[in-house]
Structure formats: C-alpha cells, structure tokens
N, C-alpha and C positions, 0 to 999 in steps of 0.2 A: 256793284250797285246795290244800294239799300233800298228797301221798300218803304216808302213813307206815305204814299197816297193811294187812292182807290183807282181801279181801272175804269170807273164810271166818268164819263165826260162831265167836267165841271160846268155849271150854268154860266160861269164867267169865262168860258173858253174863248168866245169871240172877242171879248175885251182884252183878255190877256194876249191874244195873238196880235191885236192892234198895237198894244203897248210894247210887245217884243219887237214888232216891225220898226216902231219908232226908235227904240234903242239901237237896233241893229243898223239902221241908216246912219246913226251917229258914229257908229264903228266902222263904216266903210262897206257895208253890205247893201246891196241894191234891192233884194227881195227875200222874204221869209215864207216858208210853206210848212205844211205839217203832213206827214204821211203815217199810215198805220204800219204795223209790223208783219202783216200776212203778205209775203212776197212769193207764195207757193206758186203762182202762175208764171213766175219768172224762171223757175227752177229748171224746167225741161230745156229752154234755150240756153241757159248757162251750162248744163251738163253736155248738150250737144256741141256747143262751141269748144268746150274742153276736149271732147272725144275726138274732134277734128284736128286737135293739136295747134289750133290757132293762137294759143297763148305762148307758144315757142318755148323759150327757157324760163319764162316767168312762172317757175314751179310754185311759188307762193299763192298763185291763182287757184290751185287745186288742194293745197295743203290743208286748208280749213274745211274741206268738204262743202256741205251745203250751209254751213254757218254764215257764208257770205250772203245767202238769200234768207237768212233767218235771224233778224236782229235780236230777238229775245233769247236766242241760244248763244249768240256772240256776246251779249252783254245781259246776263240774266236779270230780269226785273223790268226790262224795257217794255214800255206800253205805247209810247209815241216816239216819232222821230221828227225833230225840227230840222228842216233843210235850209240852207243859206246859200246865197249867190253873191259873189264879190267880183266886180269887173276888174281887169287888169290892164287895159290899154293905158300906157303912161299919160300923165296929165297934159303933156305937150303934143299929144297925137293930133296930126292934122286931119281934116275932113277927108282928104284924098288918100288916107293911109293905106287902103288896099292897093291902090295904083302904085304907090311907092314900094310897097313890099313885093308886089308882082315884078316891078322893075329891077329888084335886086337879083332876081333869077336870071336876068339878062346880062349880068356882070359876072361872068364865070370866075374872075380872079378875086372876087369878094366873098368872104366867108358869111353864111347866113345862119344866124342863131335864132331859134324860135322866139316869138315875141314874149311869151310867158316867162322866158328864162333870162331876160335882159335886166331884170331887177333883182330884188331880194328873194330868197327861197320862200315860195308861197306856203309850203307846209307850215313853217314857223309863224308866218303872219296870220294866216287864216285861223289856225288853232288858238294862237294867243288871243285874238279878238273874239273867238267864240267862247273862250274861258271868261273874258270880261263880260260878255253877254250873259253867261251863266250866273255870274255875280249879281247882275242886275235882276235876273229872273228870280233869284232867291229872295230879293226884297218884295217881290210880288206874290210868290206862291209859298214862301217859307223854304226850309231845308228840303232839298230833293236830290235823288240819286241821278247821276248823269255821267256821260262820257262824250268827249268831242273827237271828231275825226275830220281829216281833210286828206284824202288820197294816202291814208296812213295805216289802213287795216282792212281786213277782208269785208268790205262793205260795198253793196251794189249802189254805188253813189248816183249813177245816171238813172237807175231804175227809181230810186227813192225821190230823185229830183223831178222826174217826169210825172210820177204819180201825184206829187204834191203841187203841181202847177208851175214849176219853175220854167217849163218849156216842154217841147216834144222831142222825141228822138229823131234826129236828122239822119239822112241817108249815109252821112259819114260816121254815124253812131253817137255823136256827141249831142248834148242838149241844146236845142235851138229855141230862141224866144223872138217873138215878133218885135218886141221893144229893145232887145239887147243882143240880138245875134247869138254868137256862141263864145265870145271872148270874155269868159268869166270862170273863176274857180268855183268849186262846189265845196260845201262843208256841211256836217251834220252833228246834231246834239241828240244822243239817245237819252230819253228821260223816262222816269218811272211814274209819271202821271199822264192822264189821258186828256188829249186835246182833240178838238174836232178836226179831222182832215180837211185840208183845202182842196178845191177841185182841180183835176188835171185840165190841160188845155188840148185843143185838137190840133192835128198836124197840118202844116202849111208848106211842105215842100212841093206838092203837086207833081207835075211831071218833070220838074227840074232835076237834072243829073249832073250839074256843074262839078260837084265834089268827086263823084265817081270818075267822070271824064278826065279831070285834071290830075288825079293822083299818079305821080310819076312811076310808081312801081306796081300799080294795079292792086294795091292792098285792100281796097273796098270790093270784096268779092260778091257781095249782094247788098241791096239797100239795108243799111243798118248793121252790116256784118263786116268786120275788119279782120283780116288775117295778119295778126301782129308780126308774124315772121317776114312779112314783106313791106311793113310800115317803116318809113325812114325814121320816125321817132323811136321806135323799138330798136332799129338797127344801130342807131347812133348813141342810144342811152342804156337801154336794158340789156342789149346783147354784149356779153363780155368777150367774145371770141372773134374770129375772122368775119368779116362782112362777106356774104356769098358773092363770088365773082360775077355771076350773071346780073346781080343787083347793082353793082358798083357804078356802072355807066349811067344808070337811071337816077342816081342820087344828086347829080348836078353839084351845086355849091352849098348844099346843106351840110352843116357840120355839127349841129346839136338841135335835134327835133325837126319838125316840118309843119308849116302852117298852110300848105297850098290849098288843102280842102276847105280851109276857113277863109283865106284871102280871096278865093274865088266864089264863095257863097254869097248870093245876093242879099240874104238877110243881114249880113254883117255890115251893110251900110248903116245899120242902126246900133251897132255896137257902142257901148258906153265907155267912157274913160273913167279911170279911177280917181278918187280924191286923195289917195294915199301916196306920199312920196316914196314909200317902199318900192313901188314898181316903176320908178323912173328909170330910164335907160342908163346903163352903166357905159360910158363912152368907149372903153377898151373892147367892147363886144359888138359895137354897132358900126357897120360901114367900114370894117377893117379888111385890109388885103390878106389873103391866105398866106402869103410868104411871111407877113409880120406875125400872124398868130402861130405859124409853124415854128417860128424862131424862139417862142416862149420856152425857157427851161422849166423844170418842175417847180422851183421856187416862184418864178413869175406866174406860172399857171395858178398855183395855190393862193397867191396873193390877190391876183386879179379876179379869181373865182370865189373869193372869201364871201360867205353869207349868201351865195346865190345857188340856183339849182345845178349849175354846171359842175359844182363839187361832187355831184352824184357820180360822175365818171372821173376816173383818174387821169393823170397826165398822159399815160400810155394810150388810152383810148381816144383822148383828145387828138394826139398825133395820128392815130389811125384814122380818125374821121377826116382830118385835114389832108392827109395823104391821098385819100380817095378824091377828094374835091380837087386837089392839085392835079391828079391825073386826068380829070375831066376837063380842067381848065387848059391843060396842055394841048388838047385836041383843037381848041379854038384860038389859041394864041398866035400872034405874029411872031416872027423869028426873034426879035428882041426880047419880048415878053416870055417866050418859050425858054430862052436861055436863063432868064431870071427864075422861072418856076423850076427848071431842071436843076439849077445850082442849089436851090433851097431843098429839093428832094435828096440830092446827092449828099448834102450835109448830114442827113439822117440815115443814109444808106447802110451804115454799120452800127445802127443803134443797138443798144444792149437787149432791147426786147425783140423777140422773134416775130411778135405780132406787128410791131411797127415795121420791121424790116421787110416783111412779106408784102405789106400794103404800099411801102415806098417802091419796092421792086415792081409791083403791078403798075404803079402810076407812071414810073419811068418807061415801062414798056408800051404805054399807050401811044407814045410818039418818039421814035428813036431819032437820035441826031443825024 
C-alpha cells in the first residue's frame, strides 16, 4: 500500500462516508462502517482462544501472529478500515425461511447444505464488488492505497465489524444486527487515509441462549466462544481428516456447514434478502436426497459445485460428509428406506480412499441388517 494521504481525519469524512454508503448500496452491500486500526484490546482474547486449541487444524489462524489484530502491520500504511455487510439470503426466500430450514433437520434422508453455500462463492462476489467500490472512492478522494478482504486473509473481521457498528457479537460469536440478523457476509477495505470511525452498537442478546442450546455438538462453549473442533462447519469443511467418531451421531444430516445457531436465533426474523442473483440457490444442492448426492462421481461433483463454496472441499470429503449423514439416517429409516441407504453405502464400501471407506464402514455399522 502506498502512502498518499494524511492520517488526519478529513473535514469531508462524514460526507465521504455517506457517498460511499450510497455507492455500496448500488453494489449490493447493505451497510458501510469505519473502524480504526488499534485492535490491541482484542489481542488477549485471540491469544487465549488460540492457546486453548479452539482453532483446531486451522493453522493459518496462528501463522501470522498478531498481524491478525494489527491491520497496519498486515498492510503497512493502513489508517482506516471500511467495513461492509452483504446479505446473502436468496432473492426468493420466503418469510418463514427459518421454519423451513429447521424442518429440513427432521428429514434425515435429505442432505442439508448451509444457506451461504447454495449460490456462488462469496469470496469472489464480495471482493470483486469491493474493488468496484474502490474505483468509485477514487473518484471522490483521488488515488489512494488500499486492499480488499472477505474471509481471505488474517483479518479480525468480526471485531472490525462490531467496532464499526455493523452489529454486536452474538453468543454464537457471529455479528448480529437488529435490522439484519446475522445472514450476511463481511468485507473490508484497508485504506491509507483517515475517516471518522462509525459508532458501535449495543448488544441485544439479553438472556437468550437459543444458539447455545441448539448447537448439535456443543461447540459454543461459552457466550461468544466457539470451539471450532466441535463445530459442524469446521468438521465438514476445514477438517481434512476423519470426523471424530463421538461427534458423528450429533451431525444429523448436515453435509456442508451448519446454520442451526442462526436458524434458531430470534433476531434472524429480520434477516434481509440479497438483490444479487449470485446467491440464488442452485437446485442440485437444495432439498436433495442423500443417496442422490452420494452417487455423484468426481466429475459430477466438480461440475455441480463449479463457482460455489463447496469446491473448497474435494470429492473425497464430500463423500465422507454424506457417509456420516447416511449412517445417521439409517437409524431412523423404515426397512424399505434402510435398504436403499445401505445399498448406497455398500456401493462406496471399497472406495479407493481410506477416508471414505472408514466413514462408510462406520455408517453401515450404525444399523446392521
């Protein structure tokens, strides 16, 4: 990043932020905020969380040391951080979407993919639109140094978002907003000029513990603290190896990610839908039977996951995740359905991958013929 401007807050800061918000809205962002670069008060919690091993195998969380909490070290020259919020509920989302998503959990033979993963890969969408926003900002302030991020670098996104008024940190650790719930992506622009920080908002979880109570694996170990090693999103996406056996029965029919803490959160009745077709649901991923998804060969998987977040896992881990869900479904199936599920599993019993074979064997053992 180049140094082009002073660290003194410009007298036009308020007007600039209003203009940036207007442009951001045109690009699909629902809210813009500004945070400073001093996150030193967040460092002790970050270090403590890492020391407890709650990041699991996400070694990148510790690779950059405290740069994660020090924007001006991560990107030298950074003076302010513009934060952005982009809703991702599909345009066709019904008002009772929470009820519908909760109902999927009662259909054990249906594979459930996290809502955010049913459309295009958000990393690409958010970053490309942040770059377009930067182009417009340049017409306002002149050439400036900047870098854009969206879950793509060692950035304390939720800390920056909460400090800049995007919402408060909910007990599930995500950012919650009174007018938008938590169904949105976060993005940041590190800039080398000074803007007046926007005010944070107060927390409104009160005594509610819905997210903690509903977490299938008990991953929310304290309000605002998640042990990723127990989180279904981590287990199905970030985890490259076997899923711990003691957690498999608790995963139900989740095959990529988990939204339970969000679909049961009362504030998400205010969740906003996106205006972008990028996040429309892709039909092969929604409401599909586990046996159909398990039948995908690698070519089919790559084709149907093209351009989406599910590409983050390979075909091997896709089969691993579905095998666990099939094992859980076996326990609740009638005899005819159990035969279908068992047949599907047997078709992968001799898979070339030891990882897949192990999870298929476990699934078959959940209910012997």
